[in-house]
N, C-alpha and C positions, 0 to 999 in steps of 0.2 A: 389157870390156864397151864402153868408146869406141870401140876400135877395130872393134869389131864391128858397133855402131850405122853408123859411117860407111862401110865399105865396104858393109851392104846399104842404106843409102840412096843411096850414089853408081852401085849398080847397077841403081836403079829409074828409068823416064825419067821425063822432067820437069825443070822449072826448080827449081832449089833456091833457096831466100831465106833470107834470114840477119838472126835477130832475137837481139840479144844483150843481157846484162843491165846494167843501170848497174853500174859497178864502180871509183865514187869516192865520197868522203866530203866536204862542205863545211866544213872544219875553221875557228875563228874565228884569226886573223892573232897574238891575244894570248895564245892558247892554246899555250904552246910543250910543254906535256907531252904533248898529243894528238899522238902521230906516226901518219900514214896509213900504211895498208897501200900497198907498191908499186902501181899498177894492173895489171903484169902478173900479181900475186901470186892473186888471185881467180880468173879465167879457168884458171889453170893447175892448181886443185886438181880429181880427178877422185875421187869419192867412190861406191858406190852408195846412199850413205843421202843424201845431197844433189844436189837437178838440177843439170846443166851451167848453165855462165853463158850459152851460147847456144843456140838452139832454129833447126835448118835446115828446116822443113818444106817436102815437096812434097804436089801435091793427090794423088798416087797412095799417100802413105803415112799408115796410120790413126795416132792421135794417144791419149793417156790422160792425162784429166785429174789433177793431182796436187792439188787445190785446193778445197773446197766454195765455189763462187759464188754457184749459186741452186738448191737440192736440189729447189724447189717447179717448176724449169721444167726440172728432170730433168740439173742440172750438177753433178754432187758428187764428191767422191774416186773416181776408178777408173773414171769414165764414159768407154768408145769414144769415138770418132767419127772421122770422115772429113773433113778439108778440102775443102772447095767451092770459095774464095776466098780468097787470102792478101793482105792490106794492111799498110801500115804500122802502122797504128792498131788494127787488129783481124783476126781470123781468122772465116771463117763456117763454120760444120762442118753434118754431118748426122751426128744420135745413132746409133748402131749397133743398140742393144739394150735390150731392157727395155719400159716403160711408154712412153718417149718415142722408138722406135724410126724412124727417117727424120725425125725432127723438126728443125729448121732452125735453128739457132743460131748469136747470134756472140758471140764470146771479145773482151773488151776486153786493152790489151794493158796489163798491172797488175805 
């Protein structure tokens, strides 16, 4: 599935932006029992049940929200959206269906 998404996004026009997940843990120096995972380990996991550690959005590629952010404003799990603007700290999106069709929202980077 990861390869399919990569090929599909590569065939779409537009600039690809890269949002990477935080993949390190701050461990106290005196805690010898806690051994953190290697930084390369978490991004290497590709399972259908967990989201990827990076998001490469393009303006032309639709997005699906996978977390309930604000159901009152139409931002709930499964909401289909179209990106309008991509910034380092947030995405501006238009909701594509339902009662909130064509409404514009900002999604924070969390």
